[in-house]
Kinemage of the C-alpha trace (Angstrom):
@kinemage 1
@onewidth
@group {chain A} dominant
@subgroup {mainchain}
@vectorlist {calphas} color= white
{ca met a 1} P -5.854 1.143 7.765
{ca thr a 2} L -8.334 3.825 6.799
{ca ser a 3} L -11.734 3.141 5.306
{ca asn a 4} L -10.577 5.075 2.240
{ca gln a 5} L -7.712 2.594 1.850
{ca glu a 6} L -10.164 -0.283 2.171
{ca glu a 7} L -12.338 1.276 -0.539
{ca leu a 8} L -9.316 1.506 -2.843
{ca phe a 9} L -8.473 -2.153 -2.218
{ca gln a 10} L -12.096 -3.099 -2.929
{ca lys a 11} L -11.951 -1.261 -6.260
{ca val a 12} L -8.716 -3.054 -7.149
{ca leu a 13} L -10.289 -6.384 -6.238
{ca glu a 14} L -13.302 -5.669 -8.442
{ca ser a 15} L -11.039 -4.756 -11.356
{ca leu a 16} L -9.017 -7.982 -11.247
{ca glu a 17} L -9.732 -10.511 -13.947
{ca glu a 18} L -7.249 -13.098 -12.753
{ca lys a 19} L -6.939 -14.939 -9.440
{ca thr a 20} L -6.715 -12.628 -6.438
{ca thr a 21} L -3.190 -12.671 -5.055
{ca glu a 22} L -1.147 -10.198 -3.106
{ca gln a 23} L 0.957 -9.522 -6.223
{ca asn a 24} L -2.096 -8.978 -8.453
{ca met a 25} L -3.590 -6.605 -5.876
{ca phe a 26} L -0.283 -4.708 -5.642
{ca asn a 27} L -0.007 -4.361 -9.423
{ca gly a 28} L -3.665 -3.348 -9.676
{ca tyr a 29} L -3.225 -0.695 -7.004
{ca leu a 30} L -0.268 0.823 -8.855
{ca ala a 31} L -2.226 0.823 -12.123
{ca leu a 32} L -5.501 2.216 -10.747
{ca phe a 33} L -4.165 4.669 -8.182
{ca pro a 34} L -0.866 6.153 -9.398
{ca glu a 35} L -1.495 9.396 -7.490
{ca glu a 36} L -1.968 7.611 -4.144
{ca trp a 37} L 1.167 5.579 -4.843
{ca lys a 38} L 3.103 8.756 -5.612
{ca gln a 39} L 1.944 10.293 -2.315
{ca arg a 40} L 3.141 7.226 -0.389
{ca lys a 41} L 6.582 7.519 -1.979
{ca ile a 42} L 6.757 11.271 -1.297
{ca leu a 43} L 5.784 10.754 2.343
{ca tyr a 44} L 8.473 8.085 2.703
{ca ser a 45} L 11.208 10.229 1.151
{ca lys a 46} L 10.246 13.249 3.294
{ca phe a 47} L 10.378 11.097 6.407
{ca asn a 48} L 13.798 9.718 5.490
{ca arg a 49} L 15.192 13.205 4.913
{ca ser a 50} L 13.819 14.483 8.224
{ca lys a 51} L 15.592 11.923 10.446
{ca gln a 52} L 17.939 13.491 12.935
{ca phe a 53} L 21.490 12.199 13.066
{ca gly a 54} L 21.701 9.162 15.326
{ca lys a 55} L 17.950 8.961 15.817
{ca thr a 56} L 16.216 6.586 13.477
{ca ile a 57} L 12.653 5.421 13.572
{ca pro a 58} L 12.192 2.560 11.146
{ca leu a 59} L 9.634 3.279 8.462
{ca pro a 60} L 9.049 0.476 5.978
{ca lys a 61} L 9.535 1.231 2.313
{ca pro a 62} L 6.294 2.083 0.477
{ca glu a 63} L 6.333 -1.276 -1.343
{ca val a 64} L 6.644 -3.185 1.921
{ca ser a 65} L 3.943 -1.234 3.742
{ca leu a 66} L 1.474 -1.477 0.843
{ca arg a 67} L 2.027 -5.230 0.501
{ca lys a 68} L 1.459 -5.662 4.236
{ca glu a 69} L -1.766 -3.629 4.120
{ca ile a 70} L -2.973 -5.705 1.156
{ca arg a 71} L -2.114 -8.951 2.966
{ca val a 72} L -4.035 -7.879 6.086
{ca trp a 73} L -6.997 -6.703 3.998
{ca leu a 74} L -7.135 -9.940 2.008
{ca lys a 75} L -7.162 -11.991 5.215
{ca lys a 76} L -10.129 -9.961 6.453
{ca gln a 77} L -11.998 -10.649 3.204
{ca val a 78} L -11.736 -14.414 3.705
{ca leu a 79} L -13.390 -14.302 7.146
């Protein structure tokens, strides 16, 4: 996870008015950073189109990868 990503998560956290949960962070990220979200989806679709026949490298869907990054980040905040 990049420090830029961590800064975005921090901004989402600061903007939340309700209890901090993975779902609230996810929704906040989509609301505050639609351009970053769009880039994630574009990167995913480009990757899927570029796979060669018979050779697949699993790339999680943007929703899955973002939720995982949020989960990891939130765990770090508790420590």
